[in-house]
ROSERO-100281 format. One record per atom (N, C-alpha, C): residue in one letter; x, y, z. Coordinates in steps of 0.05 Angstrom, whole numbers, padded with zeros to 5 digits, always signed. Layout:
AXYZ...
% end
This chain:
M+00017-00023+00000M+00000+00000+00000M+00018+00025+00000S+00010+00044-00015S+00026+00068-00019S+00012+00093-00008S+00025+00107+00010S+00012+00131+00020S+00010+00153-00002P+00029+00154-00022P+00024+00172-00044P-00003+00167-00059D-00010+00141-00061D-00036+00135-00073D-00059+00145-00056F-00057+00143-00030F-00078+00154-00013F-00080+00184-00016A-00057+00197-00018A-00057+00226-00022A-00070+00233-00049W-00064+00217-00070W-00076+00221-00096W-00106+00218-00095L-00115+00198-00080L-00144+00194-00078L-00158+00218-00064I-00145+00228-00044I-00157+00252-00030I-00157+00276-00049E-00134+00280-00062E-00132+00303-00081E-00152+00302-00103H-00159+00278-00113H-00177+00274-00136H-00204+00264-00128G-00211+00267-00102G-00236+00256-00092G-00261+00265-00106E-00263+00291-00112E-00287+00302-00125E-00290+00290-00153E-00268+00289-00168E-00268+00278-00195E-00276+00248-00194I-00265+00234-00175I-00271+00205-00172I-00301+00202-00166D-00311+00218-00148D-00339+00217-00140D-00357+00220-00165R-00350+00239-00182R-00366+00245-00206R-00365+00223-00226E-00341+00211-00230E-00337+00192-00252E-00343+00163-00244Y-00342+00157-00219Y-00345+00128-00211Y-00365+00124-00188P-00387+00137-00187P-00406+00133-00165P-00416+00104-00164G-00415+00092-00140G-00425+00065-00137G-00406+00043-00146K-00382+00051-00155K-00362+00032-00165K-00340+00028-00145W-00323+00008-00150W-00298+00003-00136W-00276+00010-00156I-00255+00023-00146I-00232+00029-00164I-00207+00018-00151A-00188+00010-00167A-00161+00003-00158A-00142+00024-00168V-00124+00033-00150V-00106+00055-00156V-00077+00046-00151H-00059+00052-00170H-00031+00046-00168H-00015+00069-00180E+00003+00080-00164E+00020+00102-00173E+00004+00125-00186G-00017+00133-00173G-00033+00156-00181G-00049+00151-00206K-00055+00126-00213K-00071+00120-00236K-00092+00100-00228I-00116+00102-00240I-00137+00082-00236I-00130+00059-00255V-00125+00036-00243V-00116+00013-00259V-00138-00009-00260G-00160-00005-00247G-00182-00024-00248G-00208-00012-00237V-00230-00018-00250V-00257-00008-00242V-00276-00032-00243G-00294-00034-00223G-00313-00055-00223G-00337-00049-00205E-00356-00067-00207E-00380-00065-00190E-00374-00074-00161T-00353-00091-00158T-00345-00102-00133T-00315-00098-00129A-00305-00100-00105A-00276-00098-00100A-00261-00120-00115S-00273-00144-00115S-00260-00166-00130S-00257-00161-00160E-00278-00149-00171E-00277-00143-00200E-00257-00121-00206A-00255-00100-00189A-00235-00079-00194A-00207-00091-00191A-00203-00108-00171A-00177-00121-00167A-00170-00138-00190E-00189-00153-00200E-00184-00170-00224E-00175-00154-00248R-00188-00131-00252R-00181-00114-00275R-00152-00103-00271A-00146-00096-00246A-00119-00085-00240A-00098-00107-00245R-00104-00132-00238R-00085-00153-00241R-00082-00161-00270E-00101-00155-00287E-00098-00161-00316E-00076-00143-00327T-00073-00119-00316T-00052-00101-00325T-00025-00108-00314D-00025-00114-00288D+00000-00120-00274D-00005-00142-00253P-00001-00167-00260P-00008-00189-00242P+00005-00188-00215Q+00029-00177-00213Q+00044-00176-00188Q+00042-00149-00174G+00029-00130-00187G+00029-00102-00177G+00012-00099-00152E+00021-00080-00136E+00005-00072-00112E-00013-00049-00119F-00035-00048-00106F-00054-00026-00111F-00071-00023-00086I-00085-00001-00085I-00105+00003-00064I-00133+00003-00076L-00152-00005-00061L-00180-00005-00071L-00196+00017-00057E-00214+00028-00071E-00232+00049-00060E-00260+00043-00069A-00278+00043-00050A-00307+00042-00057A-00317+00070-00058V-00329+00077-00081V-00339+00104-00084V-00370+00103-00080D-00378+00116-00059D-00406+00116-00051D-00423+00131-00072R-00446+00122-00077R-00464+00136-00096R-00470+00165-00088N-00468+00171-00062N-00474+00198-00052N-00449+00215-00048G-00426+00205-00057G-00402+00221-00055G-00384+00215-00031D-00393+00198-00012D-00375+00191+00010D-00355+00170+00000V-00331+00171+00010V-00310+00154+00001V-00302+00134+00023I-00299+00109+00016I-00291+00088+00035I-00265+00077+00024Y-00244+00075+00040Y-00218+00066+00031Y-00212+00038+00041G-00198+00023+00025G-00188-00004+00032G-00163-00010+00018G-00148-00029+00027G-00122-00035+00014G-00118-00064+00007V-00102-00069-00012V-00094-00097-00020V-00065-00098-00022
% end
């Protein structure tokens, strides 16, 4: 887990809220590397790009609240 990625999530929170409401996203090195309806789906998409890569997962609430998790 990377604290720069957490900082990126906070910095881009409003944009993320607008673009991905109700979705899960996977973030690595300041980029969204996976999106899905579930955490597992977002992680699977991220692993398609980089099977050994580390990333963090974020659940984007439909109402704009953000929930953070890590992998």
